Structure formats: C-alpha cells, structure tokens
VMD Tcl script that draws the C-alpha trace (Angstrom):
set ca {
  {-12.08 14.95 1.52}
  {-12.29 18.74 1.56}
  {-9.60 20.43 3.66}
  {-12.11 21.85 6.21}
  {-14.34 18.68 6.35}
  {-14.24 16.82 9.53}
  {-13.83 13.12 9.72}
  {-16.01 11.29 12.21}
  {-14.28 9.38 15.01}
  {-15.60 6.06 13.79}
  {-14.03 6.46 10.33}
  {-10.82 7.69 11.88}
  {-10.71 4.72 14.22}
  {-11.32 2.24 11.34}
  {-8.57 3.80 9.26}
  {-6.17 3.78 12.20}
  {-7.02 0.12 12.87}
  {-6.39 -0.72 9.13}
  {-2.98 1.00 9.34}
  {-2.21 -0.36 12.73}
  {-0.82 -3.50 11.21}
  {2.93 -3.14 10.57}
  {2.81 -4.99 7.25}
  {-0.05 -2.84 5.99}
  {1.44 0.38 7.14}
  {4.68 -0.48 5.35}
  {2.78 -1.45 2.25}
  {0.92 1.80 2.26}
  {4.16 3.77 2.63}
  {5.67 1.82 -0.27}
  {2.60 2.28 -2.43}
  {2.71 6.00 -1.78}
  {6.06 6.05 -3.50}
  {5.76 3.22 -6.08}
  {3.23 0.91 -7.48}
  {3.93 -2.82 -6.76}
  {2.57 -6.19 -7.68}
  {1.88 -9.05 -5.25}
  {5.05 -10.88 -6.11}
  {7.13 -7.94 -5.07}
  {5.35 -7.75 -1.67}
  {5.85 -11.44 -1.18}
  {9.59 -10.96 -1.65}
  {9.74 -7.78 0.48}
  {7.89 -9.24 3.40}
  {8.91 -12.85 2.91}
  {5.26 -13.83 3.19}
  {3.04 -16.13 1.23}
  {0.95 -14.76 -1.66}
  {-2.29 -15.51 0.09}
  {-1.16 -13.58 3.18}
  {-0.11 -10.55 1.06}
  {-3.39 -10.78 -0.88}
  {-5.35 -10.61 2.32}
  {-3.58 -7.43 3.34}
  {-4.11 -5.89 0.00}
  {-7.74 -6.92 0.00}
  {-8.33 -5.06 3.34}
  {-6.69 -1.96 2.06}
  {-8.65 -2.20 -1.32}
  {-11.99 -2.85 0.40}
  {-11.40 0.33 2.46}
  {-10.75 2.21 -0.78}
  {-7.21 3.23 0.26}
  {-5.56 1.28 -2.52}
  {-6.22 1.22 -6.24}
  {-5.20 -1.40 -8.73}
  {-4.23 -1.39 -12.37}
  {-4.27 -4.51 -14.42}
  {-1.45 -5.05 -16.89}
  {-1.95 -8.44 -18.70}
  {-2.27 -11.08 -16.05}
  {-0.64 -8.92 -13.40}
  {-2.27 -6.44 -11.05}
  {-0.23 -3.46 -9.71}
  {-1.25 -1.65 -6.53}
  {-0.81 1.91 -5.53}
  {-2.07 4.36 -2.89}
  {-5.50 5.69 -4.12}
  {-5.13 9.41 -4.43}
  {-8.88 9.69 -5.11}
  {-9.69 8.11 -1.73}
  {-11.75 10.63 0.36}
  {-9.30 10.22 3.28}
  {-6.13 10.23 1.27}
  {-4.98 13.37 3.08}
  {-5.50 11.67 6.40}
  {-3.48 8.63 5.37}
  {-0.73 10.93 3.81}
  {-0.41 12.76 7.10}
  {0.02 9.53 8.94}
  {2.75 8.13 6.64}
  {4.40 11.44 5.90}
  {7.04 11.22 8.60}
  {7.72 7.50 8.19}
  {11.05 6.56 6.65}
  {11.20 6.07 2.88}
  {11.06 2.45 1.78}
  {12.91 2.92 -1.47}
  {15.86 0.91 -0.15}
  {13.66 -2.20 0.08}
  {12.75 -1.85 -3.54}
  {16.34 -1.00 -4.61}
  {17.39 -4.30 -2.92}
  {14.65 -6.23 -4.86}
  {15.90 -4.57 -8.11}
  {19.51 -5.60 -7.38}
  {18.29 -9.17 -6.82}
  {16.52 -9.05 -10.20}
  {13.06 -9.25 -8.53}
  {11.74 -5.86 -9.13}
  {8.82 -6.04 -11.62}
  {10.73 -8.42 -13.85}
  {9.20 -11.37 -12.00}
  {5.81 -10.21 -13.34}
  {6.80 -10.08 -17.04}
}
mol new
graphics top color blue
foreach p $ca { graphics top sphere $p radius 0.5 }
foreach p [lrange $ca 0 end-1] q [lrange $ca 1 end] { graphics top cylinder $p $q radius 0.2 }
display resetview
C-alpha cells in the first residue's frame, strides 16, 4: 500500500474484525517480532493445535501472515509484503512487546526445539 493510498472502509472493517480477536491480535504482535511455529503458539496460548491452526488460517487467508516451510515444520511471521502491512503495523505498534512470553517458552525448553 502506497503511503498516500486510501484504504476503503470495507477493507479496514475486515482487517479490524480479523484483529478484533485477542488471540489473533497477540499472535500478530508476536509474529511482528519473531517467527513461530504452531507448537509454540499451542504452548503460549494453552490451546489445541486445531484451534491455533484456525487462527493462523484466517490470518494467512487474509494475506497478513506468511509461512516458511523447514522440513516438516511451518513457521509463521507477519507478511511485510501484505498491501496493508502499514495499517496492521500502526495498530500493533503501541501494544506491549510479547518477547517475555517467548522467553518463558525458551526457559521451559519449548522454544523452537519442540519442532526439531
């Protein structure tokens, strides 16, 4: 999205609805700082893999999230090529960093190593 390009209200409403879920909003903030795999999100949110996958599918279908396959594992991150990346970045900019959640996982031995 060009800096001066206007987003239509419908698109903005759809993106705000997508980010209106606390879990997805937190996931987006985390993915703006670090890439993560599904197993990390299941531990972070204490949710089932299918539930996490549904959240990621919605974000991916919208184009907000990209994935990178490494062997049998898929890692997710915020898609910087998404046309509305700037809009999402502005929304999450003032949210608290989520690094402490990932640090806690690492101390528990669950950060990335569960995917190797």
